[in-house]
C-alpha positions in Angstrom: 20.2 -8.4 28.7 19.8 -4.7 27.9 22.1 -4.8 24.9 20.1 -7.7 23.4 16.8 -5.9 23.8 18.1 -2.7 22.0 19.5 -4.6 19.0 16.2 -5.4 17.3 15.1 -1.8 17.8 18.2 -0.5 15.9 17.5 -3.0 13.1 13.9 -1.7 12.8 15.0 1.9 12.9 17.4 1.5 10.0 15.1 -0.7 8.0 12.1 1.7 8.4 14.3 4.8 7.8 16.2 3.4 4.8 15.1 0.4 2.9 11.3 0.7 3.5 11.4 4.4 2.7 13.1 3.8 -0.6 10.4 1.3 -1.6 7.7 3.9 -1.1 9.5 6.9 -2.7 10.8 5.3 -5.8 7.3 4.4 -7.1 6.5 8.0 -8.0 9.9 8.5 -9.6 11.0 5.6 -11.7 7.8 4.9 -13.8 7.0 6.8 -16.9 3.9 9.0 -16.6 1.8 6.8 -18.8 2.1 3.8 -16.4 3.0 5.6 -13.2 -0.4 4.9 -11.6 -0.4 1.2 -12.4 3.3 0.8 -11.5 3.0 2.6 -8.2 -0.1 0.6 -7.3 1.6 -2.7 -8.0 4.6 -1.6 -6.1 2.5 -0.6 -3.1 0.6 -3.9 -3.2 3.9 -5.8 -3.2 5.2 -3.8 -0.3 2.1 -4.3 1.8 2.1 -8.0 1.0 5.7 -8.6 1.9 5.3 -6.5 5.1 2.3 -8.6 6.0 4.2 -11.9 5.4 7.1 -10.6 7.6 4.7 -9.5 10.3 2.9 -12.8 10.3 6.0 -15.0 10.3 8.4 -13.1 12.6 7.2 -14.3 16.0 6.7 -17.9 14.9 10.2 -18.1 13.4 11.8 -16.3 16.2 10.2 -18.6 18.8 11.4 -21.7 16.9 15.0 -20.7 15.9 15.8 -17.5 17.8 16.4 -13.9 16.9 19.8 -14.3 15.2 18.9 -17.0 12.8 15.6 -15.3 12.0 17.5 -12.1 11.0 19.9 -14.2 8.9 17.0 -15.8 7.2 15.4 -12.5 6.3 18.8 -11.2 5.2 19.1 -14.2 2.9 15.7 -13.4 1.4 17.0 -9.9 0.7 20.1 -11.2 -1.1 18.0 -13.7 -3.0 15.7 -10.8 -4.2 18.7 -8.6 -5.0 20.7 -11.1 -7.1 18.4 -11.5 -10.1 18.4 -7.7 -10.6 22.2 -7.5 -10.4 22.6 -10.4 -12.8 20.2 -8.7 -15.3 22.3 -5.5 -14.9 25.5 -7.4 -15.7 23.9 -9.0 -18.8 22.6 -5.7 -20.1 26.0 -4.0 -19.7 27.7 -6.9 -21.5 25.3 -6.5 -24.5 26.3 -2.9 -25.1 
C-alpha cells in the first residue's frame, strides 16, 4: 500500500516542477513586447482555469473510475492539446 500512496506524489512533483513551471515562465518570453501584457494575462487566465477544472474534477473522477484511469484520462487530454500544435508545425514546415 505504501508504494501506491507515493505514486501520485511523484506525479504531482514532476508536473509542478516541469510542465506547470513552463506554462508560467514562457509567458514573459515568447510574446513580443507590444502584446506581452495581454498575452501573459490570457495565458495566466488559461492556466488558472485549467488548474481549477482539474482540481474540481479530480476527486469525483478518481472515486468513480480509480486513480489509474483518471491519470490516463488527463494524459489523453494532454495529447489532445498537443496534437493540433504539432500538426500546425508540420504544415508550416511543408510550406517552406
